[in-house]
N, C-alpha and C positions, 0 to 999 in steps of 0.2 A: 453668779455662775449659772450656766444652763444645766438643766437636769439631764443626767444620762439615763439610759434605759435599765437602770438597776433599782428603780423604785420598789419593785416586788421584793427584791433582796432586803432592801432597808426596812420596809414594813415587816417582813418576816423576822429580821433580827430584832426589831423593837419588840415585837410580840414575844419572841423567845426570851429576850431580856426580861420583860415584864413578868412572864411566867416564872422565871428563875428568881424573881423578886430581887433583882440587881439594879442599882442606879447605873446611869450611863458612865459615871466616874468609876464605880467598882468593877464594871465589866471591862473598861479600858485598862485599868491596872492589872486585872486578872489576865487579860489577853496580851499585855505588853505593848499596847498601841496608846497614842495620845487621846485624850478626851475629845478634842475638837475634830480630830480625824475620824473617830467612831461616829460622832454626831453627824459628820458630813456623809458617811456611809449610810446611816440610817435615814437620812433625808434624800438619799439618791443622788447626791452631788459628786460622790467619788465612787470609783469602781476599784474595789480592793484586789490585791493579788491573791493568788491561791495560798500563799504562805500566811498572809494576814487572816484569810478566812479560816485556815486551819487553826490558828491560834484562838480566834473568836469562838470557833466550834468547841474547842477543847475547854475553853473557859465556861462555855454554856452547857457542856457535856451533852452536845448533840452531834450528829453526823456531819463531818466536813463535806462529805459528797453531796448531801442535801443542799448545802450552801453553794457548792460548785454548780450544781444544776441551776439553782436560782440566780446565780451570777452569770450563767451562760457559759461557763468554762466547760461543763460536761453537757452532751446532748441528752436531753431529758428521755426521749423515747428510746434511743438505743441503750441507754445506760440505767433505765428505770429498775430493771430486776437486779442488777449489780448494787445499785444505790440502796434499794430496799433490803437486800441481803446483808449488806454492810451495816445498815442502820440497826437491823435486828441483832446482829452480833454485838454491836457497840452498846445497845440498850439493855443487854441481858445483865440483871443485877447479880446473878450468881457467879459471874466471872470477874476476875481482877483485871487491871489495865494490861499487864503482861500477857495474860491468856488471850485477851481480845486481840491484841496486836499479833500474836502468834497465829491465831485462827485466821485473821485477815491475810497474813502472809501466805498461809497454806491455801486459802481460797484463791488468792491471786495467782499463785503458782499453777493451780489446776485450771483456772481460766486461761492463762496463757498456754498451757499445754494442749488445751482443746480449741485453741485459735481465737479466743476472746480476750486477749491481753490488752495492754494499754496502747498499743500501736494500731490505730484505727485503719491506717493504710495497708496493714499487713493482714487484715481480717480475711480477705479472700484467699491470699496465699496460704494463710495458716490453715484455713478450712480445708483446702486441697491437700496440704501436708498431713493434717490430721486424718483425712480419709485414706491417704496413702499409708500412714503409720498404722491405721486400723487394719487395712488389708495385709500389710507386713506382718502385724501382730497375729492375725488370723493364720496366716501362712506359717508363721513361726510356731504357733501352738500346735498346729497339725504335725509339723515336723519335729516338735519338741526343741525348737531353737532357743536362742538366747533371749529373744523378745517375749517368750511365754511367761506367765506369771508363775513364780516358784511355788511348788507345792511339795507335799512329802515325797521323799525319795522312794522309789519302787524297792520293795524288799527282795533280796536275793538270798539263795541258800548256799552260795559258794560252789556252784557247778552243777548240781543236779536238783531238779524240783521234786524228787522222789526221796522218801525216807525222812527220818526224824531230824529235826533241827538241833544243833548243838548250840547251848547258850552259855555264856561265861557266868561264873558264879559258883 
């Protein structure tokens, strides 16, 4: 078979597997893929799907996004900050898996809200929308509109600002 342009991925996977002190067979079992298939990936003969990369990353306890970049699924330059942020969240030993996933979901929702979501084609439109939303929010804040960030309600005295306040109790 001719080698595909995924040798860098294969070398990286082999290095990570060895660092984790796992045999090829152990990693294949943990990731739910066949031993020969994983061997072909490591030798650069196969290009795995994003799903397989995610399974392998989970078994190695590393960032799937890092594997996506190495496999050419994600653009390294455009997504470097995103990948690094996700890697830091996933590597934090003080968080459990559920907490990490919740943080990643929140992070992704903020990125989408700010025009940096998964749709690369929509980035320019989202940036324009984000700018328009920011202008709308600023106008809403000035007018006390629904787009403003909620804060404490103004205190009222029931009609007159003069005189003692009556309190319940």
